[in-house]
C-alpha positions as a Markdown table, in Angstrom:
| # | Residue | x | y | z |
|---|---|---|---|---|
| 1 | Unk | -10.0 | -5.2 | -9.0 |
| 2 | Unk | -10.8 | -8.2 | -7.7 |
| 3 | Unk | -13.8 | -8.5 | -4.7 |
| 4 | Unk | -12.6 | -11.6 | -2.9 |
| 5 | Unk | -9.3 | -13.2 | -1.3 |
| 6 | Unk | -10.0 | -16.2 | -3.6 |
| 7 | Unk | -10.0 | -14.1 | -7.3 |
| 8 | Unk | -6.8 | -12.2 | -5.7 |
| 9 | Unk | -5.2 | -15.6 | -5.3 |
| 10 | Unk | -6.3 | -16.9 | -8.9 |
| 11 | Unk | -5.2 | -13.8 | -10.8 |
| 12 | Unk | -1.7 | -12.8 | -12.4 |
| 13 | Unk | -0.5 | -10.5 | -10.0 |
| 14 | Unk | 3.0 | -8.9 | -10.3 |
| 15 | Unk | 5.1 | -7.2 | -7.8 |
| 16 | Unk | 3.8 | -3.6 | -8.8 |
| 17 | Unk | 0.4 | -4.5 | -8.1 |
| 18 | Unk | 1.5 | -4.9 | -4.5 |
| 19 | Unk | 1.2 | -0.8 | -4.6 |
| 20 | Unk | -2.6 | -1.3 | -5.2 |
| 21 | Unk | -3.1 | -4.3 | -3.3 |
| 22 | Unk | -1.5 | -2.9 | 0.1 |
| 23 | Unk | -1.8 | 0.9 | -0.4 |
| 24 | Unk | -5.3 | 1.5 | -2.6 |
| 25 | Unk | -2.6 | 3.1 | -5.1 |
| 26 | Unk | -3.8 | 4.0 | -8.9 |
| 27 | Unk | -2.3 | 3.6 | -12.2 |
| 28 | Unk | -1.0 | 6.8 | -12.3 |
| 29 | Unk | 0.6 | 6.6 | -8.6 |
| 30 | Unk | 2.5 | 3.4 | -10.0 |
| 31 | Unk | 3.5 | 5.5 | -12.9 |
| 32 | Unk | 4.9 | 7.9 | -10.8 |
| 33 | Unk | 6.4 | 5.9 | -8.4 |
| 34 | Unk | 8.7 | 4.4 | -11.9 |
| 35 | Unk | 9.8 | 8.1 | -12.9 |
| 36 | Unk | 11.4 | 8.6 | -9.4 |
| 37 | Unk | 12.7 | 5.3 | -8.7 |
| 38 | Unk | 14.1 | 5.6 | -12.7 |
| 39 | Unk | 15.6 | 9.2 | -12.0 |
| 40 | Unk | 18.9 | 9.6 | -11.1 |
| 41 | Unk | 18.2 | 12.4 | -8.6 |
| 42 | Unk | 15.1 | 13.9 | -6.7 |
| 43 | Unk | 12.6 | 15.6 | -8.9 |
| 44 | Unk | 10.3 | 18.5 | -8.3 |
| 45 | Unk | 6.6 | 18.2 | -8.6 |
| 46 | Unk | 6.8 | 20.0 | -12.3 |
| 47 | Unk | 9.4 | 17.4 | -13.2 |
| 48 | Unk | 7.5 | 14.5 | -12.3 |
| 49 | Unk | 4.6 | 16.0 | -14.0 |
| 50 | Unk | 6.1 | 16.6 | -17.2 |
| 51 | Unk | 7.4 | 12.5 | -17.5 |
| 52 | Unk | 4.0 | 11.4 | -16.6 |
| 53 | Unk | 2.2 | 14.3 | -19.3 |
| 54 | Unk | -0.1 | 15.4 | -16.6 |
| 55 | Unk | -0.9 | 18.7 | -14.6 |
| 56 | Unk | 1.0 | 19.5 | -12.1 |
| 57 | Unk | -1.6 | 19.5 | -9.7 |
| 58 | Unk | -2.5 | 15.9 | -10.5 |
| 59 | Unk | 1.1 | 14.8 | -10.0 |
| 60 | Unk | 1.4 | 16.5 | -7.0 |
| 61 | Unk | -1.6 | 14.3 | -5.3 |
| 62 | Unk | -0.2 | 11.2 | -6.7 |
| 63 | Unk | 3.3 | 12.2 | -5.1 |
| 64 | Unk | 1.3 | 13.0 | -1.9 |
| 65 | Unk | -0.6 | 9.6 | -1.9 |
| 66 | Unk | 2.8 | 8.2 | -2.4 |
| 67 | Unk | 4.2 | 9.5 | 0.9 |
| 68 | Unk | 1.5 | 8.9 | 2.6 |
| 69 | Unk | 1.8 | 5.2 | 2.0 |
| 70 | Unk | 5.7 | 5.8 | 2.8 |
| 71 | Unk | 6.8 | 5.4 | -0.7 |
| 72 | Unk | 8.3 | 8.7 | -1.3 |
| 73 | Unk | 10.4 | 11.2 | 0.8 |
| 74 | Unk | 10.2 | 14.9 | 0.5 |
| 75 | Unk | 13.5 | 17.1 | 0.9 |
| 76 | Unk | 13.4 | 20.8 | 1.1 |
| 77 | Unk | 16.1 | 22.7 | -1.5 |
| 78 | Unk | 16.9 | 26.1 | -0.2 |
| 79 | Unk | 17.8 | 28.9 | -2.4 |
| 80 | Unk | 21.1 | 31.2 | -1.8 |
| 81 | Unk | 18.9 | 34.3 | -2.2 |
| 82 | Unk | 16.1 | 33.0 | -0.1 |
| 83 | Unk | 13.1 | 31.2 | -0.7 |
| 84 | Unk | 13.3 | 27.1 | -1.1 |
| 85 | Unk | 11.4 | 24.5 | -3.6 |
| 86 | Unk | 11.0 | 20.9 | -2.6 |
| 87 | Unk | 12.3 | 17.7 | -4.3 |
| 88 | Unk | 11.1 | 13.9 | -4.2 |
| 89 | Unk | 12.7 | 10.8 | -4.1 |
| 90 | Unk | 11.6 | 7.2 | -3.9 |
| 91 | Unk | 12.3 | 5.1 | 0.1 |
| 92 | Unk | 14.3 | 2.1 | -0.3 |
| 93 | Unk | 12.9 | -0.8 | -1.7 |
| 94 | Unk | 14.1 | -2.7 | 1.3 |
| 95 | Unk | 12.0 | -0.4 | 3.4 |
| 96 | Unk | 9.0 | -0.7 | 1.6 |
| 97 | Unk | 9.2 | -4.5 | 1.6 |
| 98 | Unk | 9.6 | -4.4 | 5.0 |
| 99 | Unk | 6.3 | -2.4 | 5.6 |
| 100 | Unk | 4.4 | -4.2 | 3.4 |
| 101 | Unk | 5.7 | -7.3 | 5.4 |
| 102 | Unk | 4.5 | -6.0 | 8.6 |
| 103 | Unk | 1.2 | -5.0 | 7.0 |
| 104 | Unk | 1.0 | -8.6 | 5.6 |
| 105 | Unk | 1.5 | -9.9 | 9.1 |
| 106 | Unk | -1.0 | -8.1 | 11.1 |
| 107 | Unk | -3.4 | -8.8 | 8.4 |
| 108 | Unk | -2.7 | -12.6 | 8.8 |
| 109 | Unk | -3.1 | -12.0 | 12.5 |
| 110 | Unk | -6.4 | -10.5 | 12.1 |
| 111 | Unk | -7.6 | -12.8 | 9.8 |
| 112 | Unk | -6.4 | -15.7 | 12.0 |
| 113 | Unk | -8.4 | -14.1 | 15.1 |
| 114 | Unk | -11.4 | -13.6 | 12.9 |
| 115 | Unk | -11.6 | -17.2 | 11.7 |
| 116 | Unk | -11.2 | -18.4 | 15.5 |
| 117 | Unk | -14.4 | -16.0 | 15.9 |
| 118 | Unk | -16.2 | -17.6 | 13.5 |
| 119 | Unk | -15.4 | -20.9 | 14.6 |
| 120 | Unk | -16.3 | -20.2 | 18.3 |
| 121 | Unk | -19.7 | -18.7 | 16.8 |
| 122 | Unk | -20.9 | -21.4 | 14.4 |
| 123 | Unk | -19.1 | -24.7 | 15.5 |
| 124 | Unk | -22.1 | -27.6 | 16.2 |
| 125 | Unk | -22.3 | -28.6 | 19.7 |
| 126 | Unk | -21.0 | -32.4 | 19.8 |
| 127 | Unk | -24.1 | -34.3 | 19.0 |
| 128 | Unk | -22.2 | -37.7 | 20.6 |
| 129 | Unk | -22.7 | -36.0 | 24.5 |
| 130 | Unk | -25.6 | -36.8 | 26.2 |
| 131 | Unk | -27.6 | -33.4 | 26.8 |
| 132 | Unk | -27.5 | -32.5 | 30.9 |
| 133 | Unk | -30.9 | -33.6 | 32.3 |
| 134 | Unk | -33.0 | -31.3 | 34.7 |
| 135 | Unk | -34.7 | -32.5 | 37.9 |
């Protein structure tokens, strides 16, 4: 993973890399997200685990990271005889993209503020001015 902004800008990044860049998601999270996006219907944790060839708990942790990032929704399905289970599906691409755009705008504003503070702190005084005299 690049350590500086200039390294990020010089690497060959694909749109899937945004998941990692914006939210620190892992390769498994990208795979789980891809499985959910390509599914014809919402999936259970067990179905996701089977499709990514991981243990149930590992798949569940990945789904939780995706939910925390706002990429996945959970729905409760009730059995007629009582009890329930959860299924998961991806949030719409527009909603995710809008969220990433908001994050980018917030980051840009914060960086602009920090650059302004840097300039104020380290700007050299104008050397053409005559220093004030004290008498």
